[in-house]
All heavy atoms as atom14 arrays in JSON, in Angstrom:
{
  "sequence": "MAAAWILATPITHLTVLRAHLLNRRRITDLLTLRECTGVHLTLVCREFGGGTACVG",
  "atom14_mask": [
    [1, 1, 1, 1, 1, 1, 1, 1, 0, 0, 0, 0, 0, 0],
    [1, 1, 1, 1, 1, 0, 0, 0, 0, 0, 0, 0, 0, 0],
    [1, 1, 1, 1, 1, 0, 0, 0, 0, 0, 0, 0, 0, 0],
    [1, 1, 1, 1, 1, 0, 0, 0, 0, 0, 0, 0, 0, 0],
    [1, 1, 1, 1, 1, 1, 1, 1, 1, 1, 1, 1, 1, 1],
    [1, 1, 1, 1, 1, 1, 1, 1, 0, 0, 0, 0, 0, 0],
    [1, 1, 1, 1, 1, 1, 1, 1, 0, 0, 0, 0, 0, 0],
    [1, 1, 1, 1, 1, 0, 0, 0, 0, 0, 0, 0, 0, 0],
    [1, 1, 1, 1, 1, 1, 1, 0, 0, 0, 0, 0, 0, 0],
    [1, 1, 1, 1, 1, 1, 1, 0, 0, 0, 0, 0, 0, 0],
    [1, 1, 1, 1, 1, 1, 1, 1, 0, 0, 0, 0, 0, 0],
    [1, 1, 1, 1, 1, 1, 1, 0, 0, 0, 0, 0, 0, 0],
    [1, 1, 1, 1, 1, 1, 1, 1, 1, 1, 0, 0, 0, 0],
    [1, 1, 1, 1, 1, 1, 1, 1, 0, 0, 0, 0, 0, 0],
    [1, 1, 1, 1, 1, 1, 1, 0, 0, 0, 0, 0, 0, 0],
    [1, 1, 1, 1, 1, 1, 1, 0, 0, 0, 0, 0, 0, 0],
    [1, 1, 1, 1, 1, 1, 1, 1, 0, 0, 0, 0, 0, 0],
    [1, 1, 1, 1, 1, 1, 1, 1, 1, 1, 1, 0, 0, 0],
    [1, 1, 1, 1, 1, 0, 0, 0, 0, 0, 0, 0, 0, 0],
    [1, 1, 1, 1, 1, 1, 1, 1, 1, 1, 0, 0, 0, 0],
    [1, 1, 1, 1, 1, 1, 1, 1, 0, 0, 0, 0, 0, 0],
    [1, 1, 1, 1, 1, 1, 1, 1, 0, 0, 0, 0, 0, 0],
    [1, 1, 1, 1, 1, 1, 1, 1, 0, 0, 0, 0, 0, 0],
    [1, 1, 1, 1, 1, 1, 1, 1, 1, 1, 1, 0, 0, 0],
    [1, 1, 1, 1, 1, 1, 1, 1, 1, 1, 1, 0, 0, 0],
    [1, 1, 1, 1, 1, 1, 1, 1, 1, 1, 1, 0, 0, 0],
    [1, 1, 1, 1, 1, 1, 1, 1, 0, 0, 0, 0, 0, 0],
    [1, 1, 1, 1, 1, 1, 1, 0, 0, 0, 0, 0, 0, 0],
    [1, 1, 1, 1, 1, 1, 1, 1, 0, 0, 0, 0, 0, 0],
    [1, 1, 1, 1, 1, 1, 1, 1, 0, 0, 0, 0, 0, 0],
    [1, 1, 1, 1, 1, 1, 1, 1, 0, 0, 0, 0, 0, 0],
    [1, 1, 1, 1, 1, 1, 1, 0, 0, 0, 0, 0, 0, 0],
    [1, 1, 1, 1, 1, 1, 1, 1, 0, 0, 0, 0, 0, 0],
    [1, 1, 1, 1, 1, 1, 1, 1, 1, 1, 1, 0, 0, 0],
    [1, 1, 1, 1, 1, 1, 1, 1, 1, 0, 0, 0, 0, 0],
    [1, 1, 1, 1, 1, 1, 0, 0, 0, 0, 0, 0, 0, 0],
    [1, 1, 1, 1, 1, 1, 1, 0, 0, 0, 0, 0, 0, 0],
    [1, 1, 1, 1, 0, 0, 0, 0, 0, 0, 0, 0, 0, 0],
    [1, 1, 1, 1, 1, 1, 1, 0, 0, 0, 0, 0, 0, 0],
    [1, 1, 1, 1, 1, 1, 1, 1, 1, 1, 0, 0, 0, 0],
    [1, 1, 1, 1, 1, 1, 1, 1, 0, 0, 0, 0, 0, 0],
    [1, 1, 1, 1, 1, 1, 1, 0, 0, 0, 0, 0, 0, 0],
    [1, 1, 1, 1, 1, 1, 1, 1, 0, 0, 0, 0, 0, 0],
    [1, 1, 1, 1, 1, 1, 1, 0, 0, 0, 0, 0, 0, 0],
    [1, 1, 1, 1, 1, 1, 0, 0, 0, 0, 0, 0, 0, 0],
    [1, 1, 1, 1, 1, 1, 1, 1, 1, 1, 1, 0, 0, 0],
    [1, 1, 1, 1, 1, 1, 1, 1, 1, 0, 0, 0, 0, 0],
    [1, 1, 1, 1, 1, 1, 1, 1, 1, 1, 1, 0, 0, 0],
    [1, 1, 1, 1, 0, 0, 0, 0, 0, 0, 0, 0, 0, 0],
    [1, 1, 1, 1, 0, 0, 0, 0, 0, 0, 0, 0, 0, 0],
    [1, 1, 1, 1, 0, 0, 0, 0, 0, 0, 0, 0, 0, 0],
    [1, 1, 1, 1, 1, 1, 1, 0, 0, 0, 0, 0, 0, 0],
    [1, 1, 1, 1, 1, 0, 0, 0, 0, 0, 0, 0, 0, 0],
    [1, 1, 1, 1, 1, 1, 0, 0, 0, 0, 0, 0, 0, 0],
    [1, 1, 1, 1, 1, 1, 1, 0, 0, 0, 0, 0, 0, 0],
    [1, 1, 1, 1, 0, 0, 0, 0, 0, 0, 0, 0, 0, 0]
  ],
  "atom14_positions": [
    [[3.88, 5.91, 5.87], [4.28, 6.04, 7.24], [3.29, 6.9, 8.02], [3.01, 6.62, 9.17], [5.67, 6.65, 7.31], [6.21, 6.7, 8.69], [7.98, 6.91, 8.66], [8.21, 7.85, 10.09], [0.0, 0.0, 0.0], [0.0, 0.0, 0.0], [0.0, 0.0, 0.0], [0.0, 0.0, 0.0], [0.0, 0.0, 0.0], [0.0, 0.0, 0.0]],
    [[2.75, 7.91, 7.39], [1.77, 8.76, 8.07], [0.53, 7.96, 8.45], [-0.04, 8.16, 9.52], [1.4, 9.95, 7.2], [0.0, 0.0, 0.0], [0.0, 0.0, 0.0], [0.0, 0.0, 0.0], [0.0, 0.0, 0.0], [0.0, 0.0, 0.0], [0.0, 0.0, 0.0], [0.0, 0.0, 0.0], [0.0, 0.0, 0.0], [0.0, 0.0, 0.0]],
    [[0.11, 7.04, 7.57], [-1.07, 6.23, 7.86], [-0.85, 5.37, 9.1], [-1.73, 5.26, 9.96], [-1.42, 5.36, 6.66], [0.0, 0.0, 0.0], [0.0, 0.0, 0.0], [0.0, 0.0, 0.0], [0.0, 0.0, 0.0], [0.0, 0.0, 0.0], [0.0, 0.0, 0.0], [0.0, 0.0, 0.0], [0.0, 0.0, 0.0], [0.0, 0.0, 0.0]],
    [[0.33, 4.77, 9.22], [0.63, 3.94, 10.39], [0.61, 4.78, 11.67], [0.08, 4.35, 12.7], [1.99, 3.28, 10.22], [0.0, 0.0, 0.0], [0.0, 0.0, 0.0], [0.0, 0.0, 0.0], [0.0, 0.0, 0.0], [0.0, 0.0, 0.0], [0.0, 0.0, 0.0], [0.0, 0.0, 0.0], [0.0, 0.0, 0.0], [0.0, 0.0, 0.0]],
    [[1.14, 5.98, 11.59], [1.17, 6.88, 12.74], [-0.25, 7.26, 13.15], [-0.6, 7.25, 14.33], [2.0, 8.11, 12.38], [2.07, 9.16, 13.43], [2.68, 9.08, 14.64], [1.5, 10.47, 13.36], [2.55, 10.27, 15.31], [1.82, 11.13, 14.55], [0.76, 11.15, 12.39], [1.42, 12.43, 14.82], [0.37, 12.45, 12.65], [0.7, 13.07, 13.86]],
    [[-1.08, 7.59, 12.17], [-2.46, 7.99, 12.46], [-3.25, 6.82, 13.04], [-4.02, 6.98, 13.99], [-3.14, 8.55, 11.19], [-2.53, 9.93, 10.86], [-4.65, 8.65, 11.36], [-2.96, 10.49, 9.53], [0.0, 0.0, 0.0], [0.0, 0.0, 0.0], [0.0, 0.0, 0.0], [0.0, 0.0, 0.0], [0.0, 0.0, 0.0], [0.0, 0.0, 0.0]],
    [[-3.06, 5.63, 12.47], [-3.79, 4.46, 12.95], [-3.32, 3.99, 14.33], [-4.09, 3.4, 15.08], [-3.68, 3.32, 11.94], [-4.41, 3.57, 10.61], [-4.06, 2.49, 9.61], [-5.91, 3.66, 10.82], [0.0, 0.0, 0.0], [0.0, 0.0, 0.0], [0.0, 0.0, 0.0], [0.0, 0.0, 0.0], [0.0, 0.0, 0.0], [0.0, 0.0, 0.0]],
    [[-2.06, 4.26, 14.67], [-1.51, 3.81, 15.95], [-1.82, 4.77, 17.1], [-1.61, 4.43, 18.26], [0.0, 3.62, 15.83], [0.0, 0.0, 0.0], [0.0, 0.0, 0.0], [0.0, 0.0, 0.0], [0.0, 0.0, 0.0], [0.0, 0.0, 0.0], [0.0, 0.0, 0.0], [0.0, 0.0, 0.0], [0.0, 0.0, 0.0], [0.0, 0.0, 0.0]],
    [[-2.3, 5.94, 16.8], [-2.59, 6.94, 17.83], [-4.06, 7.35, 17.72], [-4.71, 7.08, 16.7], [-1.7, 8.19, 17.65], [-1.92, 8.74, 16.36], [-0.23, 7.83, 17.8], [0.0, 0.0, 0.0], [0.0, 0.0, 0.0], [0.0, 0.0, 0.0], [0.0, 0.0, 0.0], [0.0, 0.0, 0.0], [0.0, 0.0, 0.0], [0.0, 0.0, 0.0]],
    [[-4.59, 8.01, 18.72], [-6.01, 8.39, 18.68], [-6.27, 9.67, 17.85], [-7.05, 10.52, 18.25], [-6.35, 8.59, 20.15], [-5.07, 9.02, 20.78], [-3.99, 8.27, 20.03], [0.0, 0.0, 0.0], [0.0, 0.0, 0.0], [0.0, 0.0, 0.0], [0.0, 0.0, 0.0], [0.0, 0.0, 0.0], [0.0, 0.0, 0.0], [0.0, 0.0, 0.0]],
    [[-5.63, 9.79, 16.71], [-5.82, 10.97, 15.86], [-7.09, 10.79, 15.03], [-7.25, 9.78, 14.33], [-4.61, 11.21, 14.95], [-3.39, 11.57, 15.81], [-4.88, 12.3, 13.92], [-2.11, 11.66, 15.05], [0.0, 0.0, 0.0], [0.0, 0.0, 0.0], [0.0, 0.0, 0.0], [0.0, 0.0, 0.0], [0.0, 0.0, 0.0], [0.0, 0.0, 0.0]],
    [[-7.99, 11.76, 15.09], [-9.23, 11.69, 14.31], [-9.36, 12.85, 13.34], [-10.18, 12.79, 12.43], [-10.46, 11.67, 15.24], [-10.43, 12.84, 16.06], [-10.46, 10.42, 16.11], [0.0, 0.0, 0.0], [0.0, 0.0, 0.0], [0.0, 0.0, 0.0], [0.0, 0.0, 0.0], [0.0, 0.0, 0.0], [0.0, 0.0, 0.0], [0.0, 0.0, 0.0]],
    [[-8.57, 13.91, 13.55], [-8.64, 15.09, 12.7], [-7.23, 15.5, 12.26], [-6.29, 15.44, 13.06], [-9.27, 16.27, 13.44], [-10.73, 16.1, 13.69], [-11.2, 15.26, 14.66], [-11.8, 16.64, 13.09], [-12.53, 15.3, 14.65], [-12.91, 16.14, 13.71], [0.0, 0.0, 0.0], [0.0, 0.0, 0.0], [0.0, 0.0, 0.0], [0.0, 0.0, 0.0]],
    [[-7.12, 15.9, 11.0], [-5.85, 16.39, 10.46], [-6.13, 17.68, 9.71], [-6.97, 17.71, 8.8], [-5.24, 15.35, 9.52], [-3.94, 15.73, 8.82], [-2.82, 15.93, 9.85], [-3.54, 14.65, 7.83], [0.0, 0.0, 0.0], [0.0, 0.0, 0.0], [0.0, 0.0, 0.0], [0.0, 0.0, 0.0], [0.0, 0.0, 0.0], [0.0, 0.0, 0.0]],
    [[-5.47, 18.75, 10.09], [-5.62, 20.05, 9.44], [-4.32, 20.41, 8.75], [-3.26, 20.36, 9.38], [-5.99, 21.14, 10.46], [-7.22, 20.76, 11.11], [-6.18, 22.48, 9.78], [0.0, 0.0, 0.0], [0.0, 0.0, 0.0], [0.0, 0.0, 0.0], [0.0, 0.0, 0.0], [0.0, 0.0, 0.0], [0.0, 0.0, 0.0], [0.0, 0.0, 0.0]],
    [[-4.41, 20.77, 7.47], [-3.23, 21.17, 6.7], [-3.37, 22.64, 6.35], [-4.28, 23.03, 5.62], [-3.09, 20.32, 5.41], [-1.89, 20.78, 4.6], [-2.99, 18.85, 5.74], [0.0, 0.0, 0.0], [0.0, 0.0, 0.0], [0.0, 0.0, 0.0], [0.0, 0.0, 0.0], [0.0, 0.0, 0.0], [0.0, 0.0, 0.0], [0.0, 0.0, 0.0]],
    [[-2.49, 23.46, 6.92], [-2.49, 24.89, 6.62], [-1.73, 25.15, 5.32], [-0.86, 24.36, 4.95], [-1.85, 25.66, 7.77], [-2.5, 25.47, 9.14], [-1.71, 26.23, 10.2], [-3.94, 25.92, 9.12], [0.0, 0.0, 0.0], [0.0, 0.0, 0.0], [0.0, 0.0, 0.0], [0.0, 0.0, 0.0], [0.0, 0.0, 0.0], [0.0, 0.0, 0.0]],
    [[-2.05, 26.23, 4.66], [-1.39, 26.65, 3.41], [-1.51, 25.59, 2.33], [-0.6, 25.39, 1.52], [0.06, 27.04, 3.69], [0.16, 28.19, 4.69], [1.56, 28.57, 4.99], [2.15, 29.06, 3.73], [3.23, 29.8, 3.68], [3.85, 30.12, 4.77], [3.71, 30.2, 2.54], [0.0, 0.0, 0.0], [0.0, 0.0, 0.0], [0.0, 0.0, 0.0]],
    [[-2.62, 24.89, 2.31], [-2.83, 23.8, 1.36], [-2.85, 24.31, -0.09], [-2.61, 23.53, -1.01], [-4.13, 23.06, 1.66], [0.0, 0.0, 0.0], [0.0, 0.0, 0.0], [0.0, 0.0, 0.0], [0.0, 0.0, 0.0], [0.0, 0.0, 0.0], [0.0, 0.0, 0.0], [0.0, 0.0, 0.0], [0.0, 0.0, 0.0], [0.0, 0.0, 0.0]],
    [[-3.06, 25.58, -0.29], [-3.04, 26.14, -1.64], [-1.65, 26.04, -2.27], [-1.5, 26.17, -3.49], [-3.51, 27.61, -1.63], [-2.69, 28.5, -0.77], [-2.86, 28.55, 0.61], [-1.68, 29.35, -1.06], [-1.99, 29.41, 1.11], [-1.26, 29.91, 0.11], [0.0, 0.0, 0.0], [0.0, 0.0, 0.0], [0.0, 0.0, 0.0], [0.0, 0.0, 0.0]],
    [[-0.64, 25.79, -1.45], [0.72, 25.66, -1.97], [1.06, 24.23, -2.41], [2.09, 23.99, -3.02], [1.74, 26.11, -0.91], [1.62, 27.57, -0.47], [2.61, 27.85, 0.65], [1.85, 28.5, -1.65], [0.0, 0.0, 0.0], [0.0, 0.0, 0.0], [0.0, 0.0, 0.0], [0.0, 0.0, 0.0], [0.0, 0.0, 0.0], [0.0, 0.0, 0.0]],
    [[0.18, 23.29, -2.11], [0.42, 21.89, -2.46], [0.1, 21.63, -3.93], [-0.86, 22.19, -4.47], [-0.44, 20.97, -1.61], [-0.2, 21.02, -0.1], [-1.22, 20.16, 0.61], [1.21, 20.6, 0.23], [0.0, 0.0, 0.0], [0.0, 0.0, 0.0], [0.0, 0.0, 0.0], [0.0, 0.0, 0.0], [0.0, 0.0, 0.0], [0.0, 0.0, 0.0]],
    [[0.88, 20.76, -4.55], [0.56, 20.37, -5.92], [-0.49, 19.26, -5.91], [-0.85, 18.73, -4.85], [1.83, 19.96, -6.69], [2.52, 18.75, -6.08], [1.89, 17.88, -5.5], [3.83, 18.71, -6.21], [0.0, 0.0, 0.0], [0.0, 0.0, 0.0], [0.0, 0.0, 0.0], [0.0, 0.0, 0.0], [0.0, 0.0, 0.0], [0.0, 0.0, 0.0]],
    [[-1.0, 18.92, -7.07], [-2.06, 17.91, -7.17], [-1.65, 16.57, -6.58], [-2.46, 15.88, -5.96], [-2.46, 17.7, -8.63], [-3.43, 18.71, -9.12], [-3.96, 18.27, -10.5], [-4.57, 19.38, -11.15], [-5.84, 19.71, -10.98], [-6.59, 18.99, -10.18], [-6.35, 20.75, -11.59], [0.0, 0.0, 0.0], [0.0, 0.0, 0.0], [0.0, 0.0, 0.0]],
    [[-0.41, 16.19, -6.77], [0.08, 14.91, -6.25], [-0.03, 14.87, -4.73], [-0.47, 13.87, -4.15], [1.53, 14.7, -6.7], [2.27, 13.58, -6.02], [1.73, 12.23, -6.44], [2.22, 11.18, -5.59], [3.2, 10.37, -5.88], [3.79, 10.45, -7.03], [3.57, 9.44, -5.03], [0.0, 0.0, 0.0], [0.0, 0.0, 0.0], [0.0, 0.0, 0.0]],
    [[0.37, 15.94, -4.06], [0.31, 15.98, -2.59], [-1.13, 16.0, -2.09], [-1.45, 15.37, -1.08], [1.07, 17.19, -2.05], [2.52, 17.15, -2.34], [3.17, 15.96, -1.65], [4.56, 15.87, -2.02], [5.19, 14.74, -2.3], [4.56, 13.6, -2.22], [6.45, 14.73, -2.63], [0.0, 0.0, 0.0], [0.0, 0.0, 0.0], [0.0, 0.0, 0.0]],
    [[-2.01, 16.71, -2.79], [-3.42, 16.72, -2.41], [-4.01, 15.32, -2.58], [-4.74, 14.83, -1.71], [-4.21, 17.78, -3.21], [-3.76, 19.18, -2.77], [-5.71, 17.6, -3.0], [-4.36, 20.3, -3.58], [0.0, 0.0, 0.0], [0.0, 0.0, 0.0], [0.0, 0.0, 0.0], [0.0, 0.0, 0.0], [0.0, 0.0, 0.0], [0.0, 0.0, 0.0]],
    [[-3.67, 14.67, -3.68], [-4.13, 13.3, -3.91], [-3.62, 12.38, -2.8], [-4.35, 11.52, -2.3], [-3.67, 12.8, -5.29], [-4.22, 13.66, -6.29], [-4.12, 11.38, -5.54], [0.0, 0.0, 0.0], [0.0, 0.0, 0.0], [0.0, 0.0, 0.0], [0.0, 0.0, 0.0], [0.0, 0.0, 0.0], [0.0, 0.0, 0.0], [0.0, 0.0, 0.0]],
    [[-2.36, 12.55, -2.41], [-1.8, 11.75, -1.32], [-2.58, 11.96, -0.02], [-2.87, 11.0, 0.71], [-0.33, 12.1, -1.09], [0.59, 11.63, -2.19], [0.16, 10.8, -3.03], [1.75, 12.1, -2.23], [0.0, 0.0, 0.0], [0.0, 0.0, 0.0], [0.0, 0.0, 0.0], [0.0, 0.0, 0.0], [0.0, 0.0, 0.0], [0.0, 0.0, 0.0]],
    [[-2.95, 13.2, 0.27], [-3.72, 13.49, 1.48], [-5.11, 12.88, 1.41], [-5.62, 12.36, 2.41], [-3.81, 15.0, 1.7], [-2.53, 15.66, 2.2], [-2.66, 17.18, 2.11], [-2.21, 15.23, 3.62], [0.0, 0.0, 0.0], [0.0, 0.0, 0.0], [0.0, 0.0, 0.0], [0.0, 0.0, 0.0], [0.0, 0.0, 0.0], [0.0, 0.0, 0.0]],
    [[-5.74, 12.94, 0.24], [-7.06, 12.34, 0.09], [-7.0, 10.82, 0.24], [-7.9, 10.2, 0.82], [-7.67, 12.73, -1.26], [-7.96, 14.23, -1.42], [-8.44, 14.53, -2.84], [-8.98, 14.7, -0.4], [0.0, 0.0, 0.0], [0.0, 0.0, 0.0], [0.0, 0.0, 0.0], [0.0, 0.0, 0.0], [0.0, 0.0, 0.0], [0.0, 0.0, 0.0]],
    [[-5.93, 10.22, -0.26], [-5.74, 8.77, -0.09], [-5.53, 8.44, 1.38], [-6.07, 7.45, 1.89], [-4.53, 8.3, -0.93], [-4.78, 8.59, -2.3], [-4.29, 6.81, -0.76], [0.0, 0.0, 0.0], [0.0, 0.0, 0.0], [0.0, 0.0, 0.0], [0.0, 0.0, 0.0], [0.0, 0.0, 0.0], [0.0, 0.0, 0.0], [0.0, 0.0, 0.0]],
    [[-4.75, 9.26, 2.07], [-4.55, 9.08, 3.5], [-5.88, 9.13, 4.25], [-6.14, 8.31, 5.13], [-3.6, 10.16, 4.02], [-3.27, 10.12, 5.5], [-2.47, 8.87, 5.85], [-2.5, 11.37, 5.9], [0.0, 0.0, 0.0], [0.0, 0.0, 0.0], [0.0, 0.0, 0.0], [0.0, 0.0, 0.0], [0.0, 0.0, 0.0], [0.0, 0.0, 0.0]],
    [[-6.72, 10.06, 3.86], [-8.05, 10.19, 4.48], [-8.86, 8.92, 4.26], [-9.49, 8.4, 5.17], [-8.78, 11.39, 3.9], [-10.18, 11.57, 4.46], [-10.96, 12.59, 3.71], [-11.21, 12.11, 2.36], [-11.93, 12.75, 1.47], [-12.46, 13.9, 1.76], [-12.13, 12.24, 0.27], [0.0, 0.0, 0.0], [0.0, 0.0, 0.0], [0.0, 0.0, 0.0]],
    [[-8.83, 8.4, 3.04], [-9.58, 7.19, 2.73], [-9.07, 5.98, 3.5], [-9.85, 5.15, 3.97], [-9.53, 6.9, 1.23], [-10.3, 7.88, 0.39], [-10.15, 7.61, -1.1], [-9.78, 6.48, -1.47], [-10.38, 8.54, -1.88], [0.0, 0.0, 0.0], [0.0, 0.0, 0.0], [0.0, 0.0, 0.0], [0.0, 0.0, 0.0], [0.0, 0.0, 0.0]],
    [[-7.75, 5.87, 3.63], [-7.14, 4.7, 4.29], [-7.31, 4.71, 5.81], [-7.37, 3.65, 6.43], [-5.65, 4.63, 3.97], [-5.29, 4.26, 2.25], [0.0, 0.0, 0.0], [0.0, 0.0, 0.0], [0.0, 0.0, 0.0], [0.0, 0.0, 0.0], [0.0, 0.0, 0.0], [0.0, 0.0, 0.0], [0.0, 0.0, 0.0], [0.0, 0.0, 0.0]],
    [[-7.38, 5.89, 6.39], [-7.39, 6.0, 7.85], [-8.72, 6.44, 8.43], [-8.96, 6.27, 9.62], [-6.32, 6.99, 8.33], [-6.64, 8.29, 7.83], [-4.93, 6.56, 7.87], [0.0, 0.0, 0.0], [0.0, 0.0, 0.0], [0.0, 0.0, 0.0], [0.0, 0.0, 0.0], [0.0, 0.0, 0.0], [0.0, 0.0, 0.0], [0.0, 0.0, 0.0]],
    [[-9.57, 7.06, 7.62], [-10.83, 7.58, 8.13], [-10.68, 8.9, 8.88], [-11.63, 9.38, 9.48], [0.0, 0.0, 0.0], [0.0, 0.0, 0.0], [0.0, 0.0, 0.0], [0.0, 0.0, 0.0], [0.0, 0.0, 0.0], [0.0, 0.0, 0.0], [0.0, 0.0, 0.0], [0.0, 0.0, 0.0], [0.0, 0.0, 0.0], [0.0, 0.0, 0.0]],
    [[-9.49, 9.49, 8.83], [-9.25, 10.75, 9.51], [-10.07, 11.87, 8.86], [-10.32, 11.86, 7.65], [-7.73, 11.1, 9.49], [-7.26, 11.49, 8.13], [-7.39, 12.18, 10.5], [0.0, 0.0, 0.0], [0.0, 0.0, 0.0], [0.0, 0.0, 0.0], [0.0, 0.0, 0.0], [0.0, 0.0, 0.0], [0.0, 0.0, 0.0], [0.0, 0.0, 0.0]],
    [[-10.54, 12.8, 9.68], [-11.27, 13.96, 9.18], [-10.22, 14.96, 8.69], [-9.44, 15.48, 9.49], [-12.13, 14.58, 10.28], [-12.85, 15.81, 9.85], [-14.06, 15.75, 9.21], [-12.53, 17.1, 9.95], [-14.45, 16.99, 8.94], [-13.53, 17.83, 9.37], [0.0, 0.0, 0.0], [0.0, 0.0, 0.0], [0.0, 0.0, 0.0], [0.0, 0.0, 0.0]],
    [[-10.19, 15.22, 7.38], [-9.16, 16.06, 6.77], [-9.72, 17.45, 6.46], [-10.77, 17.57, 5.83], [-8.66, 15.41, 5.48], [-7.63, 16.16, 4.66], [-6.33, 16.31, 5.43], [-7.39, 15.44, 3.34], [0.0, 0.0, 0.0], [0.0, 0.0, 0.0], [0.0, 0.0, 0.0], [0.0, 0.0, 0.0], [0.0, 0.0, 0.0], [0.0, 0.0, 0.0]],
    [[-9.0, 18.47, 6.9], [-9.35, 19.85, 6.59], [-8.16, 20.5, 5.89], [-7.06, 20.52, 6.42], [-9.67, 20.65, 7.88], [-10.73, 20.0, 8.57], [-10.05, 22.08, 7.54], [0.0, 0.0, 0.0], [0.0, 0.0, 0.0], [0.0, 0.0, 0.0], [0.0, 0.0, 0.0], [0.0, 0.0, 0.0], [0.0, 0.0, 0.0], [0.0, 0.0, 0.0]],
    [[-8.41, 21.0, 4.68], [-7.39, 21.72, 3.93], [-7.71, 23.21, 4.0], [-8.79, 23.63, 3.59], [-7.36, 21.27, 2.46], [-7.08, 19.79, 2.22], [-7.16, 19.48, 0.73], [-5.75, 19.38, 2.78], [0.0, 0.0, 0.0], [0.0, 0.0, 0.0], [0.0, 0.0, 0.0], [0.0, 0.0, 0.0], [0.0, 0.0, 0.0], [0.0, 0.0, 0.0]],
    [[-6.8, 23.99, 4.53], [-7.0, 25.44, 4.66], [-6.25, 26.1, 3.52], [-5.03, 26.0, 3.41], [-6.49, 25.96, 6.02], [-6.7, 27.46, 6.12], [-7.18, 25.23, 7.16], [0.0, 0.0, 0.0], [0.0, 0.0, 0.0], [0.0, 0.0, 0.0], [0.0, 0.0, 0.0], [0.0, 0.0, 0.0], [0.0, 0.0, 0.0], [0.0, 0.0, 0.0]],
    [[-7.02, 26.77, 2.66], [-6.46, 27.37, 1.45], [-6.73, 28.88, 1.44], [-7.74, 29.34, 1.94], [-7.1, 26.76, 0.21], [-6.97, 24.98, 0.12], [0.0, 0.0, 0.0], [0.0, 0.0, 0.0], [0.0, 0.0, 0.0], [0.0, 0.0, 0.0], [0.0, 0.0, 0.0], [0.0, 0.0, 0.0], [0.0, 0.0, 0.0], [0.0, 0.0, 0.0]],
    [[-5.84, 29.58, 0.81], [-6.01, 31.02, 0.64], [-6.7, 31.25, -0.69], [-6.31, 30.68, -1.72], [-4.65, 31.7, 0.65], [-4.74, 33.17, 0.42], [-3.37, 33.8, 0.46], [-3.47, 35.17, 0.04], [-2.46, 35.88, -0.37], [-1.24, 35.35, -0.39], [-2.61, 37.11, -0.73], [0.0, 0.0, 0.0], [0.0, 0.0, 0.0], [0.0, 0.0, 0.0]],
    [[-7.69, 32.1, -0.7], [-8.39, 32.41, -1.93], [-7.62, 33.49, -2.69], [-7.2, 34.49, -2.13], [-9.8, 32.91, -1.63], [-10.62, 33.12, -2.87], [-12.06, 33.45, -2.56], [-12.5, 33.22, -1.42], [-12.73, 33.95, -3.46], [0.0, 0.0, 0.0], [0.0, 0.0, 0.0], [0.0, 0.0, 0.0], [0.0, 0.0, 0.0], [0.0, 0.0, 0.0]],
    [[-7.45, 33.26, -3.97], [-6.72, 34.21, -4.82], [-7.69, 34.96, -5.73], [-7.74, 34.68, -6.92], [-5.68, 33.48, -5.67], [-4.54, 32.95, -4.89], [-4.41, 31.61, -4.65], [-3.6, 33.81, -4.35], [-3.36, 31.11, -3.91], [-2.54, 33.33, -3.62], [-2.42, 31.98, -3.39], [0.0, 0.0, 0.0], [0.0, 0.0, 0.0], [0.0, 0.0, 0.0]],
    [[-8.52, 35.78, -5.22], [-9.36, 36.67, -5.99], [-10.21, 36.07, -7.11], [-11.16, 36.69, -7.53], [0.0, 0.0, 0.0], [0.0, 0.0, 0.0], [0.0, 0.0, 0.0], [0.0, 0.0, 0.0], [0.0, 0.0, 0.0], [0.0, 0.0, 0.0], [0.0, 0.0, 0.0], [0.0, 0.0, 0.0], [0.0, 0.0, 0.0], [0.0, 0.0, 0.0]],
    [[-9.89, 34.91, -7.62], [-10.64, 34.33, -8.72], [-11.87, 33.57, -8.29], [-12.65, 33.12, -9.11], [0.0, 0.0, 0.0], [0.0, 0.0, 0.0], [0.0, 0.0, 0.0], [0.0, 0.0, 0.0], [0.0, 0.0, 0.0], [0.0, 0.0, 0.0], [0.0, 0.0, 0.0], [0.0, 0.0, 0.0], [0.0, 0.0, 0.0], [0.0, 0.0, 0.0]],
    [[-12.07, 33.39, -6.99], [-13.25, 32.71, -6.51], [-13.0, 31.27, -6.1], [-13.67, 30.76, -5.23], [0.0, 0.0, 0.0], [0.0, 0.0, 0.0], [0.0, 0.0, 0.0], [0.0, 0.0, 0.0], [0.0, 0.0, 0.0], [0.0, 0.0, 0.0], [0.0, 0.0, 0.0], [0.0, 0.0, 0.0], [0.0, 0.0, 0.0], [0.0, 0.0, 0.0]],
    [[-12.04, 30.59, -6.71], [-11.74, 29.23, -6.29], [-10.51, 29.26, -5.4], [-9.49, 29.86, -5.73], [-11.47, 28.31, -7.5], [-10.48, 28.91, -8.33], [-12.73, 28.07, -8.3], [0.0, 0.0, 0.0], [0.0, 0.0, 0.0], [0.0, 0.0, 0.0], [0.0, 0.0, 0.0], [0.0, 0.0, 0.0], [0.0, 0.0, 0.0], [0.0, 0.0, 0.0]],
    [[-10.62, 28.62, -4.27], [-9.54, 28.69, -3.3], [-8.58, 27.5, -3.4], [-7.41, 27.67, -3.26], [-10.14, 28.76, -1.89], [0.0, 0.0, 0.0], [0.0, 0.0, 0.0], [0.0, 0.0, 0.0], [0.0, 0.0, 0.0], [0.0, 0.0, 0.0], [0.0, 0.0, 0.0], [0.0, 0.0, 0.0], [0.0, 0.0, 0.0], [0.0, 0.0, 0.0]],
    [[-9.11, 26.31, -3.61], [-8.26, 25.13, -3.5], [-8.86, 24.02, -4.36], [-10.07, 23.89, -4.46], [-8.17, 24.72, -2.05], [-6.89, 23.53, -1.71], [0.0, 0.0, 0.0], [0.0, 0.0, 0.0], [0.0, 0.0, 0.0], [0.0, 0.0, 0.0], [0.0, 0.0, 0.0], [0.0, 0.0, 0.0], [0.0, 0.0, 0.0], [0.0, 0.0, 0.0]],
    [[-8.03, 23.22, -4.93], [-8.47, 22.07, -5.7], [-8.48, 20.87, -4.78], [-7.54, 20.65, -4.03], [-7.51, 21.81, -6.89], [-7.92, 20.57, -7.65], [-7.45, 23.01, -7.79], [0.0, 0.0, 0.0], [0.0, 0.0, 0.0], [0.0, 0.0, 0.0], [0.0, 0.0, 0.0], [0.0, 0.0, 0.0], [0.0, 0.0, 0.0], [0.0, 0.0, 0.0]],
    [[-9.51, 20.04, -4.86], [-9.54, 18.82, -4.05], [-10.63, 18.94, -3.09], [-11.13, 18.33, -2.35], [0.0, 0.0, 0.0], [0.0, 0.0, 0.0], [0.0, 0.0, 0.0], [0.0, 0.0, 0.0], [0.0, 0.0, 0.0], [0.0, 0.0, 0.0], [0.0, 0.0, 0.0], [0.0, 0.0, 0.0], [0.0, 0.0, 0.0], [0.0, 0.0, 0.0]]
  ]
}
């Protein structure tokens, strides 16, 4: 449903805040959405001291 909404409107950018809270399945879903729609996807993640902030 999100893909239809993005394709039906002039949306070119999608920003997801707190992306570090998403599980792998949700990140994969967002990456698939990016591939299907061509939307510019930005995942904003919090770094947890270990150096890696976000997977994906």
